[in-house]
All heavy atoms as an XYZ file, in Angstrom:
817
protein
N       5.695    -29.665     15.686
C       6.120    -28.435     15.047
C       5.554    -28.344     13.637
O       4.966    -27.357     13.277
C       7.654    -28.398     15.059
C       8.233    -27.279     14.293
S       8.401    -25.868     15.379
C       9.199    -24.772     14.300
N       5.766    -29.398     12.861
C       5.279    -29.406     11.487
C       3.756    -29.431     11.454
O       3.136    -28.751     10.635
C       5.852    -30.613     10.736
C       5.466    -30.723      9.266
C       5.989    -29.510      8.508
C       6.016    -31.988      8.665
N       3.156    -30.184     12.367
C       1.692    -30.270     12.382
C       1.075    -28.923     12.765
O       0.016    -28.556     12.261
C       1.220    -31.359     13.333
O       1.595    -31.049     14.661
N       1.729    -28.159     13.646
C       1.221    -26.843     14.002
C       1.276    -25.887     12.825
O       0.357    -25.110     12.595
C       2.009    -26.266     15.184
C       1.737    -26.961     16.485
C       2.593    -26.386     17.598
O       3.523    -25.641     17.354
N       2.265    -26.760     18.827
N       2.354    -25.945     12.056
C       2.461    -25.062     10.894
C       1.458    -25.468      9.815
O       0.909    -24.612      9.119
C       3.882    -25.063     10.343
O       4.247    -26.352      9.917
N       1.202    -26.763      9.684
C       0.195    -27.216      8.717
C      -1.186    -26.743      9.140
O      -1.957    -26.239      8.328
C       0.238    -28.753      8.563
C       1.527    -29.174      7.851
C      -0.982    -29.254      7.795
C       1.745    -30.667      7.782
N      -1.508    -26.878     10.433
C      -2.804    -26.404     10.925
C      -2.944    -24.894     10.752
O      -4.007    -24.398     10.377
C      -2.987    -26.775     12.396
C      -3.276    -28.245     12.686
C      -3.289    -28.489     14.187
C      -4.592    -28.652     12.066
N      -1.877    -24.165     11.007
C      -1.903    -22.712     10.819
C      -2.143    -22.375      9.348
O      -2.925    -21.480      9.025
C      -0.583    -22.109     11.299
O      -0.556    -20.742     11.016
N      -1.470    -23.091      8.457
C      -1.663    -22.872      7.025
C      -3.079    -23.185      6.583
O      -3.661    -22.481      5.756
N      -3.662    -24.226      7.135
C      -5.039    -24.605      6.802
C      -6.012    -23.524      7.263
O      -6.949    -23.169      6.552
C      -5.391    -25.976      7.411
C      -6.878    -26.254      7.332
C      -4.605    -27.080      6.722
N      -5.778    -22.976      8.453
C      -6.651    -21.900      8.957
C      -6.591    -20.675      8.050
O      -7.605    -20.076      7.716
C      -6.246    -21.517     10.374
C      -6.647    -22.529     11.408
C      -6.359    -22.015     12.814
N      -6.296    -23.130     13.736
C      -5.210    -23.513     14.387
N      -4.093    -22.847     14.277
N      -5.252    -24.555     15.192
N      -5.378    -20.298      7.667
C      -5.215    -19.136      6.788
C      -5.888    -19.395      5.450
O      -6.591    -18.534      4.915
C      -3.716    -18.806      6.595
C      -3.515    -17.793      5.501
C      -3.115    -18.325      7.896
N      -5.688    -20.583      4.909
C      -6.300    -20.934      3.633
C      -7.820    -20.904      3.717
O      -8.496    -20.408      2.807
C      -5.815    -22.319      3.194
C      -6.235    -22.781      1.808
C      -5.678    -21.847      0.753
C      -5.748    -24.194      1.566
N      -8.375    -21.392      4.813
C      -9.827    -21.396      5.002
C     -10.375    -19.971      5.014
O     -11.384    -19.665      4.390
C     -10.180    -22.117      6.300
C     -11.658    -22.352      6.458
C     -12.016    -23.080      7.737
N     -11.070    -24.142      8.075
C     -10.791    -24.521      9.311
N     -11.385    -23.950     10.337
N      -9.939    -25.480      9.547
N      -9.685    -19.066      5.708
C     -10.124    -17.668      5.762
C     -10.045    -17.032      4.386
O     -10.968    -16.326      3.955
C      -9.279    -16.879      6.788
C      -9.531    -15.391      6.670
C      -9.567    -17.354      8.193
N      -8.962    -17.285      3.660
C      -8.803    -16.698      2.328
C      -9.874    -17.210      1.363
O     -10.419    -16.449      0.569
C      -7.409    -16.998      1.770
C      -6.309    -16.254      2.475
C      -6.459    -14.757      2.391
O      -6.811    -14.235      1.329
O      -6.216    -14.091      3.415
N     -10.164    -18.477      1.416
C     -11.201    -19.038      0.539
C     -12.552    -18.418      0.870
O     -13.307    -18.039     -0.023
C     -11.248    -20.573      0.667
C     -10.010    -21.184      0.014
C     -12.514    -21.134      0.037
C      -9.871    -22.672      0.241
N     -12.855    -18.275      2.148
C     -14.127    -17.684      2.556
C     -14.233    -16.232      2.064
O     -15.268    -15.806      1.589
C     -14.259    -17.742      4.076
C     -15.646    -17.375      4.554
C     -15.802    -17.487      6.064
N     -15.207    -18.690      6.615
C     -14.491    -18.721      7.745
N     -14.304    -17.630      8.434
N     -13.988    -19.845      8.174
N     -13.134    -15.479      2.177
C     -13.139    -14.089      1.709
C     -13.344    -14.012      0.200
O     -14.106    -13.198     -0.289
C     -11.831    -13.402      2.079
C     -11.733    -13.045      3.519
C     -10.439    -12.336      3.784
N     -10.279    -12.076      5.199
C      -9.133    -11.739      5.760
N      -8.053    -11.618      5.020
N      -9.078    -11.521      7.044
N     -12.621    -14.851     -0.539
C     -12.720    -14.808     -1.996
C     -14.111    -15.193     -2.480
O     -14.634    -14.601     -3.412
C     -11.665    -15.702     -2.636
C     -10.283    -15.114     -2.515
O     -10.114    -13.912     -2.365
N      -9.277    -15.962     -2.553
N     -14.706    -16.176     -1.856
C     -16.064    -16.572     -2.239
C     -17.030    -15.451     -1.895
O     -17.930    -15.133     -2.663
C     -16.468    -17.898     -1.564
C     -15.660    -19.045     -2.177
C     -17.955    -18.147     -1.702
C     -15.853    -20.367     -1.506
N     -16.838    -14.810     -0.751
C     -17.713    -13.711     -0.347
C     -17.623    -12.518     -1.267
O     -18.590    -11.795     -1.470
N     -16.463    -12.298     -1.850
C     -16.280    -11.156     -2.741
C     -16.806    -11.465     -4.138
O     -17.440    -10.632     -4.771
C     -14.792    -10.775     -2.807
C     -14.369    -10.173     -1.471
C     -14.518     -9.792     -3.929
C     -12.882     -9.967     -1.338
N     -16.548    -12.663     -4.636
C     -16.915    -12.979     -6.015
C     -18.364    -13.427     -6.178
O     -18.895    -13.368     -7.281
C     -16.005    -14.078     -6.587
O     -16.102    -15.240     -5.764
C     -14.579    -13.601     -6.674
N     -18.994    -13.840     -5.113
C     -20.361    -14.338     -5.241
C     -21.331    -13.291     -5.786
O     -22.145    -13.607     -6.662
C     -20.850    -14.878     -3.904
N     -21.299    -12.025     -5.336
C     -22.230    -11.052     -5.902
C     -21.968    -10.726     -7.367
O     -22.834    -10.185     -8.052
C     -22.010     -9.801     -5.043
C     -21.388    -10.275     -3.809
C     -20.605    -11.487     -4.188
N     -20.783    -11.035     -7.836
C     -20.453    -10.706     -9.214
C     -21.043    -11.699    -10.223
O     -20.948    -11.474    -11.426
C     -18.943    -10.650     -9.391
N     -21.634    -12.770     -9.752
C     -22.215    -13.744    -10.667
C     -23.404    -13.144    -11.400
O     -24.170    -12.363    -10.856
C     -22.655    -14.996     -9.889
C     -21.539    -15.749     -9.169
C     -22.133    -16.859     -8.327
C     -20.538    -16.293    -10.152
N     -23.549    -13.493    -12.650
C     -24.606    -12.904    -13.474
C     -25.998    -13.417    -13.119
O     -26.965    -12.697    -13.209
C     -24.315    -13.182    -14.946
C     -23.132    -12.411    -15.479
C     -23.321    -10.907    -15.398
O     -24.433    -10.422    -15.652
O     -22.348    -10.212    -15.085
N     -26.095    -14.675    -12.754
C     -27.405    -15.234    -12.436
C     -27.774    -14.872    -11.001
O     -27.198    -15.373    -10.050
C     -27.395    -16.759    -12.605
C     -27.164    -17.195    -14.033
C     -27.180    -18.689    -14.141
C     -26.931    -19.114    -15.579
N     -26.924    -20.555    -15.729
N     -28.740    -13.977    -10.878
C     -29.145    -13.506     -9.564
C     -30.592    -13.894     -9.345
O     -31.477    -13.492    -10.100
C     -28.974    -11.974     -9.456
C     -29.408    -11.495     -8.102
C     -27.533    -11.601     -9.732
N     -30.841    -14.684     -8.321
C     -32.203    -15.120     -8.028
C     -32.881    -14.186     -7.038
O     -34.094    -14.015     -7.066
C     -32.184    -16.539     -7.469
N     -32.101    -13.557     -6.189
C     -32.631    -12.688     -5.154
C     -32.902    -11.290     -5.728
O     -32.001    -10.669     -6.290
C     -31.621    -12.605     -4.009
C     -32.136    -11.817     -2.822
O     -33.351    -11.552     -2.776
O     -31.325    -11.482     -1.943
N     -34.126    -10.770     -5.642
C     -34.414     -9.459     -6.212
C     -33.661     -8.318     -5.519
O     -33.311     -7.329     -6.160
C     -35.919     -9.295     -6.033
C     -36.318    -10.299     -5.022
C     -35.311    -11.389     -5.064
N     -33.368     -8.463     -4.248
C     -32.623     -7.421     -3.540
C     -31.182     -7.388     -4.033
O     -30.606     -6.327     -4.258
C     -32.696     -7.645     -2.018
C     -34.139     -7.470     -1.555
C     -31.771     -6.695     -1.285
C     -34.386     -7.819     -0.130
N     -30.615     -8.569     -4.233
C     -29.253     -8.643     -4.754
C     -29.191     -8.086     -6.169
O     -28.254     -7.381     -6.534
C     -28.764    -10.084     -4.727
C     -27.300    -10.219     -5.082
C     -26.832    -11.651     -4.997
O     -27.635    -12.581     -5.027
N     -25.538    -11.836     -4.902
N     -30.204     -8.355     -6.973
C     -30.253     -7.825     -8.333
C     -30.333     -6.301     -8.306
O     -29.640     -5.619     -9.065
C     -31.448     -8.401     -9.091
C     -31.529     -7.937    -10.533
C     -32.690     -8.581    -11.244
C     -32.845     -8.194    -12.685
N     -32.278     -6.969    -13.131
N     -31.159     -5.756     -7.440
C     -31.268     -4.308     -7.308
C     -29.932     -3.707     -6.885
O     -29.504     -2.678     -7.418
C     -32.355     -3.958     -6.290
C     -32.581     -2.475     -6.017
C     -33.081     -1.779     -7.274
C     -33.560     -2.299     -4.884
N     -29.247     -4.354     -5.940
C     -27.941     -3.883     -5.494
C     -26.945     -3.864     -6.641
O     -26.237     -2.875     -6.855
C     -27.429     -4.768     -4.354
C     -26.031     -4.445     -3.927
C     -25.780     -3.323     -3.158
C     -24.978     -5.260     -4.300
C     -24.485     -3.016     -2.768
C     -23.686     -4.960     -3.910
C     -23.444     -3.839     -3.143
N     -26.871     -4.942     -7.416
C     -25.946     -5.004     -8.537
C     -26.279     -3.966     -9.599
O     -25.385     -3.356    -10.185
C     -25.933     -6.405     -9.144
C     -25.255     -7.469     -8.313
C     -25.393     -8.828     -8.979
C     -23.793     -7.135     -8.103
N     -27.567     -3.748     -9.846
C     -27.966     -2.723    -10.815
C     -27.517     -1.338    -10.362
O     -27.029     -0.533    -11.166
C     -29.478     -2.739    -11.030
C     -29.946     -3.987    -11.762
O     -29.099     -4.674    -12.371
O     -31.160     -4.284    -11.705
N     -27.660     -1.042     -9.081
C     -27.241      0.254     -8.546
C     -25.721      0.415     -8.607
O     -25.218      1.499     -8.900
C     -27.736      0.442     -7.105
C     -29.213      0.657     -7.003
C     -29.593      1.963     -7.662
C     -31.077      2.209     -7.555
N     -31.470      3.447     -8.212
N     -24.982     -0.661     -8.327
C     -23.523     -0.597     -8.411
C     -23.093     -0.330     -9.848
O     -22.222      0.508    -10.106
C     -22.880     -1.892     -7.875
C     -21.408     -1.959     -8.223
C     -23.075     -1.995     -6.383
N     -23.712     -1.011    -10.802
C     -23.374     -0.788    -12.217
C     -23.730      0.636    -12.649
O     -22.974      1.279    -13.373
C     -24.094     -1.813    -13.084
C     -23.530     -3.206    -12.932
C     -24.197     -4.200    -13.857
N     -23.725     -5.543    -13.570
C     -24.485     -6.527    -13.155
N     -25.791     -6.355    -13.007
N     -23.977     -7.716    -12.897
N     -24.866      1.140    -12.190
C     -25.279      2.517    -12.511
C     -24.277      3.517    -11.931
O     -23.883      4.477    -12.596
C     -26.668      2.773    -11.937
C     -27.183      4.165    -12.156
C     -28.527      4.380    -11.464
O     -29.278      3.401    -11.279
O     -28.802      5.535    -11.106
N     -23.839      3.286    -10.705
C     -22.876      4.163    -10.055
C     -21.548      4.159    -10.810
O     -20.930      5.203    -11.009
C     -22.664      3.724     -8.607
C     -21.725      4.609     -7.836
C     -22.176      5.796     -7.272
C     -20.387      4.271     -7.678
C     -21.322      6.611     -6.568
C     -19.524      5.081     -6.974
C     -19.993      6.249     -6.426
O     -19.132      7.062     -5.738
N     -21.107      2.973    -11.245
C     -19.851      2.871    -11.986
C     -19.937      3.616    -13.308
O     -18.970      4.237    -13.738
C     -19.497      1.404    -12.226
C     -18.947      0.714    -10.996
C     -18.660     -0.737    -11.236
C     -17.505     -0.919    -12.192
N     -17.148     -2.309    -12.401
N     -21.098      3.596    -13.964
C     -21.248      4.325    -15.223
C     -21.212      5.830    -14.998
O     -20.629      6.568    -15.772
C     -22.552      3.938    -15.904
C     -22.540      2.550    -16.504
C     -23.894      2.165    -17.075
O     -24.879      2.848    -16.872
N     -23.927      1.050    -17.800
N     -21.828      6.297    -13.918
C     -21.851      7.727    -13.623
C     -20.476      8.251    -13.232
O     -20.155      9.392    -13.503
C     -22.835      8.033    -12.488
C     -24.274      7.993    -12.891
C     -25.140      8.412    -11.719
C     -26.598      8.435    -12.055
N     -27.413      8.842    -10.891
N     -19.685      7.419    -12.589
C     -18.390      7.872    -12.094
C     -17.262      7.584    -13.072
O     -16.098      7.605    -12.688
C     -18.084      7.217    -10.753
O     -17.906      5.830    -10.912
N     -17.576      7.347    -14.324
C     -16.551      7.063    -15.317
C     -15.611      8.262    -15.443
O     -16.032      9.408    -15.449
C     -17.188      6.747    -16.664
N     -14.346      7.987    -15.541
C     -13.363      9.051    -15.676
C     -12.931      9.649    -14.358
O     -12.244     10.662    -14.327
N     -13.331      9.073    -13.246
C     -12.910      9.559    -11.943
C     -13.666     10.771    -11.438
O     -13.249     11.420    -10.490
N     -14.789     11.103    -12.076
C     -15.576     12.249    -11.630
C     -16.407     11.872    -10.412
O     -16.724     10.720    -10.187
C     -16.509     12.714    -12.755
C     -15.781     13.172    -14.018
C     -16.759     13.588    -15.066
C     -17.426     12.344    -15.627
N     -18.300     12.556    -16.739
N     -16.782     12.899     -9.640
C     -17.664     12.661     -8.502
C     -19.079     12.462     -9.022
O     -19.479     13.077    -10.014
C     -17.636     13.844     -7.547
C     -16.339     13.975     -6.789
S     -16.429     15.165     -5.441
C     -16.500     16.697     -6.319
N     -19.833     11.632     -8.355
C     -21.204     11.342     -8.744
C     -22.138     12.313     -8.033
O     -22.183     12.372     -6.813
C     -21.579      9.887     -8.412
C     -23.020      9.604     -8.776
C     -20.652      8.934     -9.130
N     -22.886     13.066     -8.791
C     -23.878     14.020     -8.285
C     -23.342     14.914     -7.165
O     -23.887     14.937     -6.065
C     -25.135     13.286     -7.794
C     -25.790     12.473     -8.889
O     -25.661     12.881    -10.058
O     -26.426     11.459     -8.573
N     -22.276     15.686     -7.434
C     -21.759     16.553     -6.371
C     -22.626     17.799     -6.212
O     -23.121     18.360     -7.188
C     -20.362     16.935     -6.864
C     -20.483     16.889     -8.345
C     -21.466     15.781     -8.639
N     -22.804     18.233     -4.986
C     -23.532     19.477     -4.737
C     -22.547     20.635     -4.900
O     -21.331     20.440     -4.877
C     -24.117     19.463     -3.326
O     -23.076     19.533     -2.379
N     -23.059     21.863     -5.060
C     -22.152     23.016     -5.185
C     -21.243     23.184     -3.960
O     -20.094     23.597     -4.098
C     -23.098     24.205     -5.333
C     -24.358     23.630     -5.874
C     -24.445     22.256     -5.314
N     -21.751     22.838     -2.780
C     -20.929     22.936     -1.573
C     -19.755     21.961     -1.622
O     -18.632     22.302     -1.236
C     -21.769     22.653     -0.325
C     -22.796     23.742     -0.057
O     -22.576     24.881     -0.524
O     -23.805     23.447      0.611
N     -20.015     20.753     -2.092
C     -18.957     19.746     -2.169
C     -17.929     20.142     -3.219
O     -16.719     20.000     -3.000
C     -19.551     18.352     -2.469
C     -20.357     17.873     -1.265
C     -18.462     17.354     -2.809
C     -21.076     16.578     -1.471
N     -18.379     20.678     -4.357
C     -17.448     21.123     -5.391
C     -16.580     22.275     -4.877
O     -15.373     22.323     -5.139
C     -18.207     21.548     -6.641
C     -18.796     20.390     -7.409
C     -19.585     20.825     -8.633
O     -19.906     22.034     -8.753
O     -19.862     19.966     -9.466
N     -17.194     23.200     -4.126
C     -16.447     24.321     -3.568
C     -15.411     23.821     -2.556
O     -14.258     24.274     -2.551
C     -17.406     25.302     -2.898
C     -16.744     26.527     -2.346
C     -17.764     27.461     -1.721
C     -17.071     28.663     -1.087
N     -18.010     29.533     -0.402
N     -15.807     22.887     -1.715
C     -14.887     22.323     -0.728
C     -13.733     21.592     -1.409
O     -12.577     21.717     -0.991
C     -15.645     21.375      0.198
C     -14.813     20.836      1.336
C     -15.613     19.940      2.264
O     -16.858     20.011      2.266
O     -14.965     19.155      2.983
N     -14.024     20.861     -2.477
C     -12.985     20.156     -3.234
C     -11.998     21.149     -3.837
O     -10.777     20.954     -3.779
C     -13.637     19.306     -4.330
C     -12.676     18.656     -5.261
S     -11.989     17.199     -4.518
C     -11.418     16.367     -5.966
N     -12.514     22.232     -4.402
C     -11.657     23.259     -5.005
C     -10.768     23.897     -3.945
O      -9.564     24.094     -4.163
C     -12.516     24.326     -5.687
C     -11.720     25.385     -6.374
C     -12.622     26.427     -7.007
C     -11.773     27.539     -7.580
N     -12.488     28.792     -7.674
N     -11.353     24.212     -2.774
C     -10.575     24.811     -1.692
C      -9.468     23.871     -1.203
O      -8.348     24.308     -0.942
C     -11.480     25.207     -0.524
C     -12.374     26.373     -0.848
O     -12.096     27.141     -1.772
N     -13.462     26.519     -0.114
N      -9.783     22.604     -1.086
C      -8.789     21.630     -0.631
C      -7.656     21.473     -1.650
O      -6.487     21.382     -1.282
C      -9.440     20.270     -0.353
C     -10.239     20.226      0.918
C      -9.390     20.443      2.157
O      -8.295     19.869      2.268
O      -9.826     21.230      3.011
N      -8.013     21.448     -2.948
C      -6.973     21.338     -3.975
C      -6.076     22.566     -3.979
O      -4.856     22.468     -4.158
C      -7.606     21.117     -5.346
C      -8.210     19.734     -5.576
C      -8.938     19.691     -6.909
C      -7.148     18.660     -5.511
N      -6.659     23.748     -3.779
C      -5.863     24.972     -3.701
C      -4.949     24.948     -2.477
O      -3.790     25.360     -2.548
C      -6.767     26.199     -3.661
C      -7.450     26.503     -4.978
C      -8.467     27.630     -4.870
O      -8.701     28.157     -3.760
O      -9.043     27.983     -5.919
N      -5.464     24.464     -1.347
C      -4.668     24.387     -0.130
C      -3.484     23.437     -0.310
O      -2.353     23.753      0.052
C      -5.537     23.921      1.042
C      -4.798     23.894      2.382
C      -5.646     23.292      3.479
N      -5.970     21.894      3.249
C      -5.147     20.871      3.487
N      -3.938     21.082      3.939
N      -5.539     19.631      3.261
N      -3.741     22.286     -0.913
C      -2.674     21.307     -1.133
C      -1.651     21.855     -2.122
O      -0.439     21.697     -1.934
C      -3.267     19.964     -1.623
C      -2.197     19.033     -2.129
C      -4.060     19.307     -0.514
N      -2.121     22.532     -3.167
C      -1.201     23.109     -4.149
C      -0.320     24.166     -3.488
O       0.887     24.235     -3.742
C      -1.989     23.712     -5.311
N      -0.902     24.967     -2.628
C      -0.137     26.003     -1.925
C       0.849     25.367     -0.946
O       1.998     25.789     -0.844
C      -1.099     26.929     -1.179
C      -0.441     28.075     -0.487
C      -1.492     28.955      0.179
C      -0.852     30.058      0.990
N      -1.860     30.854      1.705
N       0.398     24.339     -0.251
C       1.230     23.675      0.742
C       2.446     23.011      0.105
O       3.542     23.038      0.658
C       0.404     22.640      1.498
C       1.155     21.922      2.595
C       0.269     20.955      3.358
O      -0.920     20.844      3.091
N       0.847     20.245      4.301
N       2.268     22.424     -1.062
C       3.362     21.704     -1.710
C       4.024     22.495     -2.822
O       4.796     21.953     -3.607
C       2.866     20.346     -2.222
C       2.555     19.413     -1.087
C       1.248     19.170     -0.683
C       3.582     18.797     -0.382
C       0.972     18.330      0.375
C       3.321     17.955      0.679
C       2.014     17.729      1.053
O       1.742     16.900      2.106
N       3.736     23.774     -2.908
C       4.450     24.654     -3.826
C       4.171     24.386     -5.290
O       5.085     24.447     -6.109
N       2.945     24.140     -5.641
C       2.594     23.934     -7.040
C       2.653     25.273     -7.773
O       2.391     26.329     -7.208
C       1.192     23.348     -7.156
O       0.798     23.284     -8.504
N       2.998     25.226     -9.051
C       3.094     26.449     -9.835
C       1.758     26.866    -10.440
O       1.689     27.838    -11.179
C       4.133     26.285    -10.941
C       3.842     25.084    -11.828
O       2.822     24.402    -11.605
O       4.631     24.822    -12.747
N       0.703     26.150    -10.151
C      -0.615     26.470    -10.694
C      -0.907     25.753    -11.995
O      -2.044     25.676    -12.428
N       0.117     25.242    -12.643
C      -0.053     24.525    -13.905
C      -0.176     23.016    -13.675
O      -0.631     22.297    -14.537
C       1.137     24.793    -14.822
C       1.301     26.248    -15.176
C       2.557     26.477    -15.976
C       2.784     27.957    -16.198
N       4.071     28.227    -16.816
N       0.229     22.579    -12.508
C       0.212     21.155    -12.183
C      -1.174     20.732    -11.717
O      -1.779     21.397    -10.890
C       1.228     20.851    -11.063
O       2.481     21.388    -11.436
C       1.351     19.371    -10.836
N      -1.661     19.624    -12.262
C      -2.955     19.074    -11.845
C      -2.735     18.269    -10.568
O      -2.089     17.230    -10.580
C      -3.533     18.194    -12.952
C      -4.923     17.683    -12.623
O      -5.508     18.141    -11.619
O      -5.435     16.834    -13.368
N      -3.265     18.765     -9.455
C      -3.031     18.134     -8.163
C      -3.877     16.873     -7.963
O      -3.728     16.194     -6.955
C      -3.305     19.121     -7.029
C      -2.392     20.331     -7.035
S      -0.641     19.930     -6.892
C      -0.519     19.535     -5.174
N      -4.766     16.553     -8.884
C      -5.567     15.338     -8.753
C      -4.889     14.135     -9.396
O      -5.322     13.018     -9.202
C      -6.959     15.518     -9.377
O      -6.813     15.811    -10.768
C      -7.723     16.635     -8.689
N      -3.835     14.351    -10.174
C      -3.128     13.258    -10.832
C      -2.014     12.731     -9.945
O      -1.415     13.472     -9.172
C      -2.511     13.726    -12.150
C      -3.490     13.929    -13.257
C      -2.753     14.216    -14.536
C      -3.700     14.363    -15.694
N      -2.969     14.680    -16.926
N      -1.741     11.458    -10.097
C      -0.619     10.856     -9.388
C       0.661     11.358    -10.045
O       0.747     11.423    -11.268
C      -0.697      9.326     -9.468
C       0.269      8.639     -8.553
C      -0.012      8.522     -7.210
C       1.458      8.121     -9.031
C       0.876      7.893     -6.350
C       2.345      7.495     -8.195
C       2.056      7.384     -6.847
N       1.664     11.741     -9.279
C       2.877     12.297     -9.880
C       3.623     11.259    -10.710
O       3.598     10.067    -10.414
C       3.710     12.734     -8.673
C       3.192     11.950     -7.534
C       1.741     11.685     -7.822
N       4.275     11.760    -11.733
C       5.086     10.891    -12.586
C       6.535     11.044    -12.152
O       7.058     12.152    -12.080
C       4.935     11.282    -14.054
C       3.548     11.047    -14.603
C       3.439     11.454    -16.066
O       4.486     11.668    -16.712
O       2.315     11.552    -16.544
N       7.160      9.929    -11.859
C       8.545      9.939    -11.425
C       9.429      9.546    -12.595
O       9.123      8.612    -13.328
C       8.757      8.963    -10.264
C       7.949      9.307     -9.053
C       6.817      8.593     -8.736
C       8.328     10.355     -8.240
C       6.072      8.909     -7.617
C       7.590     10.682     -7.120
C       6.457      9.959     -6.808
N      10.530     10.260    -12.749
C      11.493      9.945    -13.802
C      12.840      9.722    -13.131
O      13.372     10.615    -12.472
C      11.570     11.074    -14.815
C      10.278     11.286    -15.567
C      10.379     12.416    -16.547
C       9.032     12.620    -17.227
N       9.030     13.781    -18.090
N      13.355      8.546    -13.294
C      14.648      8.202    -12.742
C      15.613      7.996    -13.902
O      15.594      6.959    -14.565
C      14.566      6.927    -11.896
C      13.641      7.050    -10.727
C      12.379      6.482    -10.750
C      14.035      7.753     -9.609
C      11.529      6.608     -9.667
C      13.188      7.883     -8.514
C      11.934      7.313     -8.551
N      16.449      8.992    -14.168
C      17.378      8.844    -15.291
C      18.447      7.796    -14.978
O      18.833      7.604    -13.821
C      17.996     10.234    -15.418
C      17.843     10.857    -14.071
C      16.607     10.265    -13.484
N      18.896      7.119    -16.015
C      19.960      6.128    -15.842
C      21.261      6.861    -15.580
O      21.656      7.757    -16.326
C      20.090      5.246    -17.080
C      18.921      4.296    -17.227
O      18.297      3.976    -16.194
O      18.635      3.880    -18.368
N      21.908      6.483    -14.523
C      23.178      7.094    -14.153
C      24.299      6.243    -14.729
O      24.309      5.015    -14.571
C      23.307      7.188    -12.615
C      24.633      7.797    -12.229
C      22.161      7.983    -12.046
N      25.211      6.918    -15.399
C      26.334      6.183    -15.979
C      27.319      5.861    -14.862
O      27.789      6.742    -14.152
C      27.006      7.007    -17.064
C      28.064      6.260    -17.792
C      28.600      7.026    -18.962
C      29.622      6.192    -19.705
N      30.142      6.874    -20.865
N      27.581      4.597    -14.706
C      28.495      4.127    -13.657
C      29.750      3.591    -14.314
O      29.690      2.815    -15.272
C      27.811      3.029    -12.809
C      26.554      3.587    -12.185
C      28.771      2.490    -11.771
C      25.745      2.560    -11.436
N      30.878      4.028    -13.784
C      32.147      3.535    -14.301
C      32.306      2.070    -13.926
O      32.054      1.692    -12.771
C      33.312      4.337    -13.718
C      33.301      5.778    -14.197
O      32.782      6.019    -15.289
O      33.796      6.640    -13.447
N      32.731      1.250    -14.848
C      32.905     -0.163    -14.532
C      34.086     -0.360    -13.579
O      35.054      0.402    -13.590
C      33.177     -0.804    -15.885
C      33.698      0.295    -16.735
C      33.055      1.549    -16.230
N      33.953     -1.366    -12.755
C      35.020     -1.698    -11.814
C      35.981     -2.640    -12.515
O      35.595     -3.700    -13.004
C      34.452     -2.363    -10.553
C      33.501     -1.415     -9.849
C      35.584     -2.795     -9.633
C      32.800     -2.022     -8.662
N      37.230     -2.232    -12.580
C      38.236     -3.086    -13.206
C      39.293     -3.426    -12.170
O      39.648     -2.617    -11.330
C      38.900     -2.377    -14.403
O      39.456     -1.133    -13.945
C      37.889     -2.122    -15.505
N      39.766     -4.638    -12.265
C      40.807     -5.077    -11.303
C      42.159     -4.895    -11.884
O      42.562     -4.985    -12.915
C      40.594     -6.532    -10.914
C      39.322     -6.651    -10.037
O      38.995     -5.729     -9.330
N      38.716     -7.804    -10.106
């Protein structure tokens, strides 16, 4: 029983280590492979262009479709037109005064 759980834990750990190495390896600064260097340069260029959450090189058709979808969602969820539908909503939970329990 214990040996099976240890073997299961080792398998999970092996998979996690393999995933983490696979994800972090391209992030290393020293790149010997020219294709990998080109890939990293393109990723960095893309990240610079998309700063602030903007779309990268959108065509007029894509911008029009985005506007139509935002209008549809605003209409569907009853937005007053002043609410930015691209932002995550802010939730406010006021503290409720609770009467203390006394014996």
